[in-house]
C-alpha positions as a Markdown table, in Angstrom:
| # | Residue | x | y | z |
|---|---|---|---|---|
| 1 | Unk | 204.6 | 5.5 | 68.8 |
| 2 | Unk | 205.0 | 5.5 | 72.6 |
| 3 | Unk | 205.1 | 1.6 | 73.6 |
| 4 | Unk | 204.3 | 1.3 | 77.7 |
| 5 | Unk | 205.8 | -1.8 | 79.0 |
| 6 | Unk | 207.2 | -3.6 | 81.9 |
| 7 | Unk | 210.3 | -1.9 | 83.1 |
| 8 | Unk | 213.5 | -4.6 | 83.8 |
| 9 | Unk | 217.3 | -4.3 | 85.0 |
| 10 | Unk | 217.6 | -3.6 | 81.7 |
| 11 | Unk | 216.1 | -0.3 | 81.7 |
| 12 | Unk | 217.9 | 0.9 | 84.6 |
| 13 | Unk | 221.0 | 3.0 | 82.9 |
| 14 | Unk | 217.5 | 4.5 | 81.4 |
| 15 | Unk | 215.5 | 5.2 | 84.6 |
| 16 | Unk | 218.6 | 6.8 | 86.6 |
| 17 | Unk | 219.0 | 9.5 | 83.8 |
| 18 | Unk | 215.7 | 10.4 | 83.7 |
| 19 | Unk | 215.6 | 10.2 | 87.3 |
| 20 | Unk | 218.2 | 12.8 | 87.2 |
| 21 | Unk | 216.6 | 15.3 | 85.4 |
| 22 | Unk | 214.0 | 15.2 | 87.8 |
| 23 | Unk | 215.4 | 15.1 | 91.5 |
| 24 | Unk | 219.3 | 15.8 | 89.9 |
| 25 | Unk | 222.6 | 13.9 | 90.3 |
| 26 | Unk | 222.3 | 13.9 | 93.8 |
| 27 | Unk | 219.0 | 11.2 | 93.8 |
| 28 | Unk | 220.0 | 9.8 | 90.7 |
| 29 | Unk | 223.2 | 8.4 | 92.3 |
| 30 | Unk | 221.7 | 7.5 | 95.4 |
| 31 | Unk | 219.1 | 5.2 | 93.8 |
| 32 | Unk | 222.4 | 3.6 | 91.9 |
| 33 | Unk | 223.4 | 3.1 | 94.9 |
| 34 | Unk | 219.9 | 1.5 | 96.5 |
| 35 | Unk | 219.6 | -0.4 | 93.2 |
| 36 | Unk | 220.7 | -3.5 | 94.2 |
| 37 | Unk | 219.3 | -3.6 | 97.6 |
| 38 | Unk | 216.3 | -2.3 | 96.4 |
| 39 | Unk | 215.4 | -4.9 | 93.9 |
| 40 | Unk | 217.6 | -8.1 | 94.3 |
| 41 | Unk | 217.5 | -8.6 | 98.0 |
| 42 | Unk | 214.0 | -7.2 | 99.1 |
| 43 | Unk | 212.2 | -10.6 | 100.2 |
| 44 | Unk | 208.9 | -9.4 | 99.0 |
| 45 | Unk | 209.7 | -10.0 | 95.9 |
| 46 | Unk | 208.9 | -13.2 | 93.5 |
| 47 | Unk | 212.6 | -12.8 | 92.3 |
| 48 | Unk | 215.7 | -10.4 | 92.2 |
| 49 | Unk | 215.2 | -7.7 | 89.3 |
| 50 | Unk | 213.6 | -4.0 | 88.9 |
| 51 | Unk | 209.5 | -4.5 | 88.7 |
| 52 | Unk | 207.8 | -1.6 | 87.2 |
| 53 | Unk | 206.3 | 0.2 | 83.9 |
| 54 | Unk | 208.6 | 2.1 | 81.6 |
| 55 | Unk | 207.3 | 4.3 | 78.8 |
| 56 | Unk | 209.4 | 4.4 | 75.8 |
| 57 | Unk | 209.7 | 6.2 | 72.2 |
| 58 | Unk | 212.4 | 6.3 | 69.4 |
| 59 | Unk | 214.2 | 3.5 | 71.6 |
| 60 | Unk | 214.4 | 6.1 | 74.8 |
| 61 | Unk | 212.7 | 5.8 | 78.7 |
| 62 | Unk | 211.0 | 9.0 | 78.6 |
| 63 | Unk | 208.7 | 8.2 | 81.8 |
| 64 | Unk | 208.7 | 5.6 | 84.4 |
| 65 | Unk | 207.2 | 4.1 | 87.1 |
| 66 | Unk | 208.7 | 1.7 | 89.9 |
| 67 | Unk | 206.5 | -0.8 | 91.5 |
| 68 | Unk | 207.7 | -2.0 | 95.3 |
| 69 | Unk | 206.0 | -5.3 | 96.6 |
| 70 | Unk | 203.7 | -4.5 | 99.2 |
| 71 | Unk | 203.7 | -7.5 | 100.5 |
| 72 | Unk | 199.9 | -6.9 | 102.1 |
| 73 | Unk | 197.8 | -9.1 | 103.9 |
| 74 | Unk | 193.9 | -9.1 | 104.2 |
| 75 | Unk | 192.1 | -10.4 | 107.3 |
| 76 | Unk | 195.9 | -12.7 | 107.8 |
| 77 | Unk | 196.5 | -13.5 | 104.4 |
| 78 | Unk | 199.2 | -12.1 | 101.6 |
| 79 | Unk | 197.3 | -10.6 | 98.8 |
| 80 | Unk | 198.9 | -9.3 | 95.4 |
| 81 | Unk | 199.6 | -5.2 | 96.1 |
| 82 | Unk | 202.5 | -2.8 | 94.8 |
| 83 | Unk | 203.8 | 0.8 | 96.1 |
| 84 | Unk | 203.4 | 3.1 | 93.3 |
| 85 | Unk | 207.2 | 5.2 | 93.7 |
| 86 | Unk | 208.2 | 8.1 | 91.7 |
| 87 | Unk | 206.3 | 8.4 | 88.5 |
| 88 | Unk | 209.2 | 10.3 | 86.4 |
| 89 | Unk | 208.7 | 11.5 | 83.0 |
| 90 | Unk | 211.4 | 13.1 | 80.4 |
| 91 | Unk | 209.8 | 16.8 | 80.1 |
| 92 | Unk | 210.9 | 18.0 | 77.2 |
| 93 | Unk | 211.0 | 14.1 | 74.9 |
| 94 | Unk | 207.4 | 13.6 | 76.7 |
| 95 | Unk | 206.3 | 16.5 | 75.2 |
| 96 | Unk | 208.0 | 15.5 | 71.6 |
| 97 | Unk | 206.4 | 12.6 | 72.1 |
| 98 | Unk | 202.6 | 12.9 | 72.9 |
| 99 | Unk | 203.1 | 15.7 | 70.0 |
| 100 | Unk | 204.0 | 13.0 | 67.9 |
| 101 | Unk | 201.4 | 10.6 | 68.8 |
| 102 | Unk | 198.6 | 13.0 | 68.9 |
| 103 | Unk | 199.7 | 13.9 | 65.1 |
| 104 | Unk | 199.4 | 10.0 | 64.1 |
| 105 | Unk | 196.5 | 9.3 | 65.4 |
| 106 | Unk | 197.5 | 6.1 | 66.8 |
| 107 | Unk | 194.7 | 3.7 | 67.8 |
| 108 | Unk | 197.2 | 0.7 | 67.9 |
| 109 | Unk | 199.2 | 1.6 | 71.2 |
| 110 | Unk | 199.0 | 2.5 | 74.7 |
| 111 | Unk | 195.3 | 4.4 | 75.3 |
| 112 | Unk | 197.3 | 7.6 | 76.6 |
| 113 | Unk | 193.9 | 10.3 | 76.1 |
| 114 | Unk | 194.5 | 10.7 | 80.2 |
| 115 | Unk | 197.8 | 11.0 | 80.1 |
| 116 | Unk | 201.5 | 8.9 | 80.3 |
| 117 | Unk | 201.2 | 9.2 | 83.8 |
| 118 | Unk | 197.8 | 7.6 | 84.2 |
| 119 | Unk | 198.9 | 4.8 | 81.0 |
| 120 | Unk | 202.2 | 3.9 | 83.5 |
| 121 | Unk | 199.8 | 3.2 | 86.5 |
| 122 | Unk | 197.0 | 1.6 | 84.4 |
| 123 | Unk | 199.1 | -1.0 | 83.1 |
| 124 | Unk | 198.6 | -4.6 | 84.9 |
| 125 | Unk | 202.2 | -4.8 | 86.1 |
| 126 | Unk | 201.2 | -1.9 | 88.1 |
| 127 | Unk | 199.1 | -4.4 | 89.9 |
| 128 | Unk | 195.3 | -5.2 | 91.2 |
| 129 | Unk | 195.8 | -3.0 | 94.1 |
| 130 | Unk | 197.8 | -0.3 | 94.8 |
| 131 | Unk | 199.5 | 2.4 | 97.3 |
| 132 | Unk | 200.9 | 5.4 | 97.2 |
| 133 | Unk | 201.9 | 8.3 | 100.0 |
| 134 | Unk | 204.6 | 11.2 | 99.6 |
| 135 | Unk | 203.0 | 12.5 | 95.9 |
| 136 | Unk | 203.3 | 15.6 | 94.9 |
| 137 | Unk | 200.1 | 17.6 | 94.5 |
| 138 | Unk | 200.4 | 17.3 | 90.5 |
| 139 | Unk | 200.1 | 13.3 | 90.4 |
| 140 | Unk | 197.6 | 13.3 | 93.3 |
| 141 | Unk | 195.6 | 15.0 | 90.6 |
| 142 | Unk | 196.0 | 12.8 | 87.6 |
| 143 | Unk | 195.6 | 9.5 | 90.7 |
| 144 | Unk | 192.2 | 10.8 | 91.7 |
| 145 | Unk | 190.8 | 11.2 | 88.6 |
| 146 | Unk | 191.6 | 7.4 | 88.3 |
| 147 | Unk | 190.3 | 6.2 | 91.1 |
| 148 | Unk | 192.8 | 5.8 | 94.1 |
| 149 | Unk | 190.6 | 6.7 | 97.1 |
| 150 | Unk | 192.1 | 8.8 | 99.8 |
| 151 | Unk | 192.5 | 7.1 | 102.9 |
| 152 | Unk | 190.9 | 8.6 | 106.3 |
| 153 | Unk | 192.8 | 9.4 | 109.4 |
| 154 | Unk | 196.3 | 8.9 | 107.6 |
| 155 | Unk | 198.7 | 11.4 | 107.0 |
| 156 | Unk | 202.6 | 13.2 | 107.9 |
| 157 | Unk | 202.3 | 15.0 | 110.9 |
| 158 | Unk | 205.9 | 16.2 | 113.0 |
| 159 | Unk | 206.3 | 18.4 | 116.7 |
| 160 | Unk | 209.1 | 20.5 | 117.4 |
| 161 | Unk | 211.1 | 18.1 | 120.6 |
| 162 | Unk | 213.5 | 21.4 | 121.1 |
| 163 | Unk | 214.7 | 24.9 | 119.6 |
| 164 | Unk | 218.3 | 24.7 | 120.9 |
| 165 | Unk | 219.6 | 24.0 | 117.8 |
| 166 | Unk | 217.8 | 26.6 | 115.8 |
| 167 | Unk | 218.6 | 29.7 | 118.7 |
| 168 | Unk | 222.0 | 28.6 | 119.0 |
| 169 | Unk | 222.3 | 29.1 | 115.1 |
| 170 | Unk | 221.3 | 32.1 | 115.5 |
| 171 | Unk | 222.6 | 33.8 | 118.7 |
| 172 | Unk | 225.7 | 31.5 | 119.4 |
| 173 | Unk | 225.9 | 27.9 | 121.8 |
| 174 | Unk | 226.3 | 29.8 | 124.8 |
| 175 | Unk | 223.4 | 32.7 | 125.2 |
| 176 | Unk | 220.5 | 30.1 | 122.6 |
| 177 | Unk | 221.0 | 27.0 | 125.3 |
| 178 | Unk | 220.0 | 30.3 | 127.8 |
| 179 | Unk | 217.0 | 31.5 | 125.6 |
| 180 | Unk | 215.9 | 27.6 | 124.4 |
| 181 | Unk | 216.0 | 26.6 | 128.2 |
| 182 | Unk | 213.2 | 29.3 | 128.4 |
| 183 | Unk | 211.6 | 28.7 | 125.3 |
| 184 | Unk | 211.5 | 24.7 | 125.0 |
| 185 | Unk | 209.1 | 25.3 | 128.0 |
| 186 | Unk | 206.6 | 26.4 | 125.5 |
| 187 | Unk | 206.8 | 23.2 | 124.1 |
| 188 | Unk | 204.8 | 19.5 | 124.8 |
| 189 | Unk | 205.4 | 17.6 | 127.8 |
| 190 | Unk | 206.9 | 14.5 | 126.9 |
| 191 | Unk | 204.9 | 12.0 | 129.1 |
| 192 | Unk | 207.4 | 9.1 | 131.2 |
| 193 | Unk | 206.3 | 5.7 | 129.4 |
| 194 | Unk | 204.4 | 3.3 | 132.1 |
| 195 | Unk | 205.5 | 0.5 | 130.4 |
| 196 | Unk | 209.1 | -0.6 | 129.6 |
| 197 | Unk | 211.0 | -0.1 | 126.9 |
| 198 | Unk | 214.0 | -1.2 | 125.5 |
| 199 | Unk | 216.3 | 0.1 | 123.1 |
| 200 | Unk | 216.9 | -3.6 | 121.1 |
| 201 | Unk | 220.2 | -3.8 | 119.1 |
| 202 | Unk | 221.4 | -6.7 | 116.4 |
| 203 | Unk | 218.9 | -8.2 | 113.9 |
| 204 | Unk | 215.6 | -9.0 | 114.2 |
| 205 | Unk | 214.7 | -12.4 | 115.7 |
| 206 | Unk | 212.2 | -14.9 | 116.4 |
| 207 | Unk | 210.8 | -12.7 | 119.1 |
| 208 | Unk | 209.3 | -10.7 | 115.7 |
| 209 | Unk | 208.3 | -13.4 | 113.3 |
| 210 | Unk | 206.0 | -15.2 | 116.4 |
| 211 | Unk | 204.8 | -11.1 | 117.2 |
| 212 | Unk | 203.9 | -10.8 | 113.8 |
| 213 | Unk | 201.9 | -14.4 | 113.1 |
| 214 | Unk | 199.7 | -13.3 | 116.6 |
| 215 | Unk | 198.6 | -10.1 | 115.4 |
| 216 | Unk | 198.4 | -9.9 | 111.4 |
| 217 | Unk | 195.2 | -11.4 | 111.7 |
| 218 | Unk | 193.7 | -8.2 | 113.9 |
| 219 | Unk | 194.0 | -5.9 | 111.0 |
| 220 | Unk | 191.6 | -5.2 | 108.2 |
| 221 | Unk | 195.1 | -4.6 | 106.0 |
| 222 | Unk | 198.8 | -4.4 | 107.0 |
| 223 | Unk | 202.0 | -4.8 | 105.2 |
| 224 | Unk | 204.4 | -7.6 | 106.3 |
| 225 | Unk | 206.4 | -7.0 | 108.7 |
| 226 | Unk | 208.2 | -10.7 | 110.3 |
| 227 | Unk | 211.8 | -10.7 | 111.2 |
| 228 | Unk | 213.4 | -11.2 | 107.8 |
| 229 | Unk | 211.6 | -7.9 | 106.1 |
| 230 | Unk | 212.3 | -5.9 | 109.2 |
| 231 | Unk | 216.5 | -7.3 | 109.0 |
| 232 | Unk | 215.7 | -6.0 | 104.8 |
| 233 | Unk | 214.1 | -3.2 | 105.8 |
| 234 | Unk | 215.9 | -1.8 | 108.8 |
| 235 | Unk | 219.4 | -4.0 | 109.2 |
| 236 | Unk | 220.7 | -4.0 | 105.9 |
| 237 | Unk | 219.6 | -0.3 | 104.5 |
| 238 | Unk | 222.8 | 0.9 | 102.2 |
| 239 | Unk | 222.0 | 4.2 | 104.0 |
| 240 | Unk | 220.6 | 4.7 | 106.9 |
| 241 | Unk | 220.5 | 3.9 | 110.3 |
| 242 | Unk | 218.0 | 3.6 | 112.8 |
| 243 | Unk | 216.9 | 2.6 | 116.5 |
| 244 | Unk | 214.8 | -0.2 | 117.3 |
| 245 | Unk | 212.9 | 0.6 | 120.5 |
| 246 | Unk | 210.7 | -2.8 | 122.1 |
| 247 | Unk | 208.5 | -3.0 | 125.5 |
| 248 | Unk | 209.2 | -6.5 | 126.5 |
| 249 | Unk | 207.1 | -9.2 | 127.9 |
| 250 | Unk | 208.9 | -12.5 | 129.3 |
| 251 | Unk | 210.3 | -14.1 | 126.2 |
| 252 | Unk | 208.5 | -11.7 | 123.8 |
| 253 | Unk | 208.0 | -9.1 | 123.2 |
| 254 | Unk | 205.1 | -6.5 | 123.7 |
| 255 | Unk | 205.2 | -4.8 | 120.3 |
| 256 | Unk | 208.2 | -2.2 | 118.6 |
| 257 | Unk | 209.4 | 1.3 | 117.1 |
| 258 | Unk | 211.7 | 2.3 | 114.6 |
| 259 | Unk | 213.3 | 5.6 | 114.7 |
| 260 | Unk | 216.1 | 7.2 | 112.0 |
| 261 | Unk | 217.9 | 10.1 | 112.7 |
| 262 | Unk | 219.6 | 11.5 | 110.5 |
| 263 | Unk | 221.0 | 15.7 | 108.9 |
| 264 | Unk | 218.9 | 17.6 | 107.3 |
| 265 | Unk | 221.3 | 20.4 | 106.1 |
| 266 | Unk | 223.2 | 21.7 | 110.0 |
| 267 | Unk | 219.8 | 20.6 | 112.0 |
| 268 | Unk | 219.7 | 17.1 | 113.0 |
| 269 | Unk | 215.7 | 15.4 | 112.2 |
| 270 | Unk | 214.0 | 12.4 | 113.3 |
| 271 | Unk | 211.4 | 10.2 | 112.7 |
| 272 | Unk | 208.8 | 7.3 | 113.3 |
| 273 | Unk | 209.0 | 4.6 | 110.5 |
| 274 | Unk | 207.7 | 1.6 | 112.1 |
| 275 | Unk | 205.0 | 0.9 | 115.3 |
| 276 | Unk | 203.8 | -2.3 | 115.2 |
| 277 | Unk | 202.0 | -3.4 | 118.4 |
| 278 | Unk | 198.1 | -4.7 | 118.8 |
| 279 | Unk | 195.7 | -2.3 | 117.2 |
| 280 | Unk | 194.1 | -1.5 | 120.1 |
| 281 | Unk | 197.3 | -1.3 | 122.6 |
| 282 | Unk | 196.5 | 2.2 | 123.7 |
| 283 | Unk | 199.4 | 2.0 | 125.9 |
| 284 | Unk | 201.7 | 0.1 | 124.0 |
| 285 | Unk | 201.1 | 2.7 | 121.5 |
| 286 | Unk | 201.8 | 6.0 | 123.6 |
| 287 | Unk | 204.6 | 4.2 | 126.1 |
| 288 | Unk | 206.6 | 3.5 | 122.5 |
| 289 | Unk | 205.7 | 7.0 | 121.2 |
| 290 | Unk | 206.8 | 8.5 | 123.9 |
| 291 | Unk | 210.9 | 6.9 | 124.8 |
| 292 | Unk | 211.1 | 7.6 | 121.1 |
| 293 | Unk | 210.3 | 11.4 | 121.3 |
| 294 | Unk | 213.0 | 11.4 | 124.2 |
| 295 | Unk | 214.9 | 9.1 | 122.0 |
| 296 | Unk | 214.7 | 11.4 | 119.8 |
| 297 | Unk | 215.7 | 14.9 | 122.0 |
| 298 | Unk | 218.4 | 13.4 | 123.8 |
| 299 | Unk | 220.3 | 12.9 | 120.5 |
| 300 | Unk | 220.2 | 16.1 | 119.2 |
| 301 | Unk | 217.1 | 16.3 | 116.8 |
| 302 | Unk | 214.8 | 19.4 | 116.5 |
| 303 | Unk | 212.2 | 18.0 | 115.0 |
| 304 | Unk | 210.2 | 14.4 | 114.5 |
| 305 | Unk | 207.8 | 13.4 | 112.0 |
| 306 | Unk | 205.7 | 10.7 | 111.6 |
| 307 | Unk | 203.4 | 9.6 | 109.6 |
| 308 | Unk | 200.1 | 7.5 | 110.9 |
| 309 | Unk | 197.1 | 5.3 | 110.1 |
| 310 | Unk | 194.2 | 4.9 | 111.8 |
| 311 | Unk | 191.9 | 7.0 | 114.5 |
| 312 | Unk | 194.0 | 5.1 | 117.6 |
| 313 | Unk | 197.7 | 6.1 | 116.4 |
| 314 | Unk | 196.5 | 9.9 | 115.1 |
| 315 | Unk | 195.1 | 10.1 | 118.1 |
| 316 | Unk | 197.7 | 9.7 | 120.2 |
| 317 | Unk | 200.6 | 11.3 | 118.6 |
| 318 | Unk | 198.1 | 14.7 | 118.5 |
| 319 | Unk | 198.1 | 14.0 | 122.2 |
| 320 | Unk | 202.3 | 14.0 | 122.4 |
| 321 | Unk | 202.0 | 17.7 | 120.3 |
| 322 | Unk | 202.7 | 16.5 | 116.7 |
| 323 | Unk | 200.6 | 18.3 | 114.1 |
| 324 | Unk | 199.4 | 17.6 | 110.5 |
| 325 | Unk | 202.6 | 18.4 | 108.3 |
| 326 | Unk | 200.2 | 20.5 | 105.5 |
| 327 | Unk | 203.0 | 21.1 | 102.3 |
| 328 | Unk | 202.2 | 24.3 | 100.3 |
| 329 | Unk | 198.9 | 24.3 | 99.8 |
| 330 | Unk | 198.1 | 23.6 | 103.2 |
| 331 | Unk | 196.4 | 20.1 | 103.2 |
| 332 | Unk | 198.0 | 17.1 | 104.1 |
| 333 | Unk | 199.2 | 14.4 | 102.1 |
| 334 | Unk | 197.2 | 10.9 | 102.9 |
| 335 | Unk | 198.3 | 7.9 | 101.8 |
| 336 | Unk | 196.2 | 6.8 | 99.0 |
| 337 | Unk | 195.1 | 3.4 | 97.6 |
| 338 | Unk | 193.4 | 1.8 | 94.4 |
| 339 | Unk | 191.8 | -1.6 | 93.8 |
| 340 | Unk | 191.5 | -2.3 | 97.8 |
| 341 | Unk | 188.3 | -4.2 | 99.2 |
| 342 | Unk | 188.7 | -3.3 | 102.4 |
| 343 | Unk | 188.6 | -0.1 | 104.7 |
| 344 | Unk | 191.3 | 0.7 | 106.7 |
| 345 | Unk | 195.0 | 0.0 | 105.7 |
| 346 | Unk | 197.8 | -0.4 | 108.4 |
| 347 | Unk | 200.4 | 1.4 | 107.0 |
| 348 | Unk | 204.4 | 3.7 | 108.8 |
| 349 | Unk | 206.5 | 5.6 | 106.9 |
| 350 | Unk | 209.0 | 2.5 | 106.5 |
| 351 | Unk | 206.5 | 1.0 | 104.2 |
| 352 | Unk | 207.4 | 1.4 | 100.3 |
| 353 | Unk | 210.6 | 4.0 | 99.7 |
| 354 | Unk | 209.9 | 6.1 | 102.9 |
| 355 | Unk | 211.6 | 6.0 | 106.2 |
């Protein structure tokens, strides 16, 4: 019998084993390192401890789904919603378990007629409103089949900042610098910010609480971004460092952006992982994005990415030279949701397990 049940901290070893089997030892070590931060100090958790769904067969975890609280607000009021991340299956054990399930004609256990992944997502512990992004093509097929919907004007974008790192790697430092100076002229120009943008260091403070309180009701749906959440996500992260940019406005802030910079192999990359302004503040959005491009380029990043939702932000990133980041299928990866009662939700790369 295959038992689909809520997961707990006691399932940690079994979940890490599946992570290693699917993604490798390095990713399993990263999940283990981040476990306490992710599942015990996240301010959105009702109580500390892992939240998710597991499939158990013969006392072994053969599949798992992690459910991260989304902190979703609709019309300015909190609702229950979860990020559905890391739907993982132990392929060998899952095949054995499903063969046994089909032979036994088990009618008392979980409904597995649509597969184990669907059964995990359909479990009540996965929540009434579900969000997912950056999912594999095979999983997208499953989610759309069980009622998830794509969010229009959402997905990953990317743009090149400089040809210098790649040309220096090919031709050497001196010749690569000379060639890149000419090649970089073909890249989209980074405009000057029309508003003052400053780098913000230290903990997020009461100004960010006030900014969140003022703007949240202006979005049909948006995830929590108060100071406690921002400090947990961007100041206390175990293995990622972030740069925060703000537009000051007297003793308050008009908006902010969070940027991550990291090495992907030998190349330095950057990503806009959070951005919050009034939803129609076009000048602030453009000023923060332009400042992020300059900071990332000055830090030496060769490319920058950004996950966007909404027509306005999408238009801004396109105007700044970003292009849709397509998968091998030549299709974009939009945000998908199930059970969301409104059209339009504001999400950035830092939401869920991204960024």
